[in-house]
C-alpha positions in Angstrom: -6.9 -43.4 -6.8 -6.6 -43.4 -3.0 -4.6 -40.2 -3.0 -7.1 -38.6 -5.4 -10.0 -39.5 -3.0 -8.0 -38.2 -0.1 -7.5 -34.9 -1.9 -11.2 -34.6 -2.7 -12.1 -35.2 0.9 -9.6 -32.7 2.0 -11.0 -30.0 -0.3 -14.5 -30.7 0.9 -13.3 -30.3 4.4 -11.6 -27.0 3.6 -14.7 -25.7 2.0 -16.9 -26.8 4.9 -14.9 -24.7 7.4 -14.3 -21.6 5.3 -16.6 -18.7 4.9 -16.8 -18.5 1.2 -18.7 -16.2 -1.1 -18.5 -15.8 -4.8 -16.6 -12.6 -5.2 -18.5 -9.7 -6.7 -16.9 -6.6 -8.0 -18.8 -4.6 -5.3 -16.8 -6.3 -2.6 -13.6 -4.8 -4.1 -15.1 -1.4 -5.2 -13.6 0.7 -2.3 -10.2 -1.1 -2.6 -10.1 -0.6 -6.3 -10.9 3.1 -5.9 -8.0 3.4 -3.5 -5.6 1.6 -5.9 -6.7 3.8 -8.8 -6.6 7.1 -6.9 -3.5 6.5 -5.0 -1.3 4.7 -7.5 -2.9 6.1 -10.6 -3.3 2.7 -12.2 -6.0 1.3 -14.5 -8.1 -1.3 -12.6 -10.4 -2.8 -15.3 -8.3 -6.0 -15.6 -8.1 -6.3 -11.8 -11.9 -6.2 -11.7 -12.0 -9.0 -14.2 -9.8 -11.1 -12.0 -11.8 -10.3 -8.9 -15.0 -11.4 -10.7 -13.5 -14.8 -11.3 -12.4 -15.8 -7.8 -14.3 -16.7 -4.7 -13.6 -14.5 -1.7 -13.1 -16.1 1.7 -12.9 -14.7 5.2 -11.4 -17.6 7.1 -12.3 -18.7 10.6 -11.0 -22.1 11.6 -9.0 -22.3 8.4 -6.9 -19.3 9.4 -6.6 -20.3 13.1 -5.3 -23.7 12.1 -3.0 -22.2 9.5 -4.1 -24.7 6.8 -4.3 -22.1 4.1 -2.6 -18.7 4.3 -2.1 -18.8 8.0 -0.5 -15.6 9.3 -0.7 -13.7 6.1 -3.0 -10.9 5.1 -4.1 -12.5 1.8 -3.6 -15.8 0.1 -4.7 -17.3 -3.3 -5.5 -21.0 -3.3 -5.2 -22.3 -6.9 -7.0 -25.6 -6.2 -10.1 -23.8 -5.0 -9.7 -20.6 -7.0 -10.1 -18.9 -3.7 -8.9 -15.6 -2.4 -8.5 -15.8 1.4 -8.3 -12.4 3.1 -7.6 -11.7 6.7 -11.0 -10.9 8.2 -9.5 -7.8 9.8 -9.1 -6.5 6.3 -12.8 -6.8 5.5 -15.5 -4.4 6.7 -19.3 -4.8 6.0 -18.5 -7.4 3.3 -16.0 -5.1 1.5 -12.3 -5.3 1.3 -11.0 -2.3 3.2 -9.8 0.8 1.3 -7.0 3.2 2.2 -9.6 5.5 3.9 -10.7 2.6 6.3 -7.0 2.1 7.1 -6.7 5.8 7.8 -9.7 5.9 10.1 -8.1 3.2 12.1 -4.8 5.2 12.1 -3.1 2.4 10.2 -2.6 4.2 6.9 1.1 3.3 6.9 0.2 -0.4 6.5 -2.1 0.1 3.5 0.7 -0.1 1.0 1.9 -3.4 2.4 -1.6 -4.9 2.2 -2.1 -3.5 -1.3 1.2 -5.0 -2.4 0.3 -8.4 -0.9 -3.2 -8.4 -2.5 -1.7 -7.4 -5.9 0.7 -10.3 -5.5 -2.0 -12.8 -4.8 -4.3 -11.6 -7.6 -1.4 -12.0 -10.0 -1.4 -15.7 -9.2 -5.1 -15.7 -10.0 -4.4 -13.8 -13.2 -1.9 -16.4 -14.3 -4.3 -19.3 -13.7 -7.4 -17.7 -15.1 -6.4 -15.4 -17.9 -2.7 -15.7 -18.9 -2.8 -19.6 -19.1 -5.8 -19.3 -21.5 -4.4 -16.5 -23.6 -2.3 -16.4 -26.8 -0.1 -13.6 -25.5 3.5 -12.5 -25.2 3.4 -12.8 -21.4 2.1 -16.4 -21.7 5.0 -17.3 -24.1 7.5 -15.6 -21.8 6.3 -17.4 -18.6 5.4 -20.8 -20.0 8.3 -21.2 -22.5 11.2 -18.8 -22.0 11.1 -18.5 -18.3 10.2 -22.2 -17.9 13.4 -23.2 -19.6 15.5 -20.7 -17.6 14.1 -21.9 -14.3 14.7 -25.6 -15.3 18.4 -24.7 -16.1 19.1 -22.6 -13.0 16.7 -23.3 -10.1 16.6 -27.0 -9.3 14.9 -28.7 -6.5 11.7 -26.6 -6.7 8.5 -26.8 -8.7 9.2 -25.0 -11.9 5.6 -23.8 -12.1 5.6 -22.4 -8.6 8.9 -20.6 -9.1 7.4 -18.9 -12.3 4.2 -18.1 -10.4 6.2 -16.5 -7.6 8.4 -14.4 -9.9 5.2 -13.0 -11.5 3.6 -12.6 -8.1 6.5 -10.8 -6.4 6.9 -8.6 -9.5 3.2 -7.6 -9.1 3.8 -6.7 -5.5 6.9 -4.8 -6.5 4.7 -2.6 -8.8 2.8 -1.3 -5.8 5.9 -1.0 -3.6 7.7 1.0 -6.3 4.8 3.3 -7.0 4.2 3.9 -3.3 7.9 4.7 -2.8 8.2 6.9 -5.9 4.9 8.8 -5.4 5.8 9.4 -1.7 9.2 10.9 -2.7 7.9 13.1 -5.5 5.1 14.5 -3.3 7.4 14.9 -0.2 9.7 17.2 -2.3 6.7 19.5 -2.5 5.6 19.3 1.1 2.9 16.6 0.8 2.8 13.5 3.0 1.5 10.7 0.7 1.1 8.0 3.4 -1.1 10.3 5.5 -2.7 12.3 2.7 -1.9 15.7 4.2 0.2 18.8 3.9 3.4 19.3 5.9 3.8 22.2 8.3 3.4 25.8 7.1 7.0 26.6 8.0 8.2 23.7 5.8 5.9 24.7 3.0 7.2 28.3 3.1 10.8 27.0 2.9 9.9 24.7 0.0 8.1 27.5 -1.9 11.2 29.6 -1.6 13.7 26.9 -2.5 11.7 25.7 -5.5 10.7 29.2 -6.6 7.0 28.1 -6.7 4.3 30.3 -8.3 0.6 29.9 -8.4 -0.6 27.0 -10.7 2.9 25.4 -10.5 3.4 21.8 -11.7 5.7 19.2 -10.2 9.1 18.6 -11.8 11.7 15.9 -11.6 14.5 17.0 -9.3 16.3 13.7 -9.2 18.0 11.5 -11.8 15.5 9.6 -13.9 15.3 5.9 -13.4 14.0 3.0 -15.5 11.3 1.2 -13.5 11.5 -2.1 -15.6 14.2 -3.6 -13.5 13.0 -2.2 -10.2 9.9 -4.3 -9.8 11.7 -7.7 -10.3 12.3 -9.4 -6.9 15.8 -10.0 -5.6 14.5 -13.0 -3.7 11.3 -15.1 -3.7 9.9 -17.5 -1.2 8.7 -21.0 -2.3 7.3 -23.4 0.3 8.9 -21.5 3.1 12.4 -21.4 1.5 14.1 -18.4 0.1 15.5 -18.3 -3.4 18.0 -15.6 -4.4 16.9 -14.7 -7.9 19.7 -12.1 -8.2 22.3 -14.9 -7.7 21.0 -16.6 -10.9 21.0 -13.4 -12.9 17.5 -13.3 -14.4 18.0 -12.1 -18.0 17.0 -8.5 -18.6 14.7 -9.5 -21.4 12.5 -11.4 -18.9 12.5 -8.5 -16.5 11.3 -6.1 -19.3 8.8 -8.6 -20.6 7.1 -9.0 -17.2 7.3 -5.2 -16.6 5.7 -4.5 -20.0 2.8 -6.8 -19.1 2.0 -4.7 -16.1 2.7 -1.4 -17.9 0.2 -2.3 -20.7 -2.4 -3.9 -18.4 -2.4 -1.3 -15.6 -1.0 1.7 -17.5 1.9 2.2 -15.1 4.7 4.6 -15.9 8.0 3.5 -17.3 10.1 5.9 -15.3 10.0 8.8 -12.8 9.4 11.4 -15.6 6.3 9.6 -16.8 5.1 9.2 -13.2 5.4 13.0 -12.6 3.4 13.6 -15.8 0.7 11.3 -14.5 0.7 13.1 -11.1 0.4 16.5 -12.8 -2.7 15.2 -14.6 -4.2 13.7 -11.5 -6.0 14.9 -8.4 -2.7 15.1 -6.5 -1.6 18.3 -8.2 -4.6 20.2 -6.8 -4.0 18.7 -3.4 -0.4 19.9 -3.4 -1.4 23.3 -4.7 -4.0 23.7 -1.9 -1.2 23.3 0.6 0.2 26.6 -0.7 -3.1 28.5 -0.9 -2.2 30.9 1.9 1.5 31.1 0.9 1.8 31.8 -2.8 
């Protein structure tokens, strides 16, 4: 009972020194638009998650490193609280890619987006997955739970499962950012800066790829399956690194987690599918405009 009372007092203290607001979807509108337009994902479930958490811009809490100290975003499961670095919020809104670009920090947007996607996956697990009758719940709460119990000892089983899901979510953004960057770079477009490359480079590219007006992007590299690419090699639990690769996480678990993200956010399964999405998106017109005076 004494420990419970101490915990309650601690939570009251945390709330009292944290700037908390009940998150409204409007606070994430610009960010969600960036995620949708840059990574070509569906954000409706993300919006549902955001509507069920409280958003905090920490002051003393961040300075004292009680919760999420030194990180850009942190989800606290006890308070159902999403703590975001105050430098990542402007006029009550979580910053979009374009705010990062105005500050000439566009290169760091993907890291922030990956971190935020990771933390919101923790909220998703607590708020939606735990309460659902779904394949992903069975995978995480039964199959993966048994695997963690057999292989990764000395750590909280629940936290390890949470982190495998969270790091996989962050891996989705990292993979999409890397793959879209490479596909567009092949055609002379710099994804991170949202701009065309030099005219001399574009002329050379047009010649090498034999481009014509109204061209579409093609896959010039070996196709790869994305399912195993998002799974983390390592995770961090309470400040300690766990080498997931060393324990050989079964392929069926990797594909099960990937399929959850694929279904929920409509991400592509491989590079060919990604290029199809790009050709159906606003990016194809941006790339074509680079060649307006060349083709």
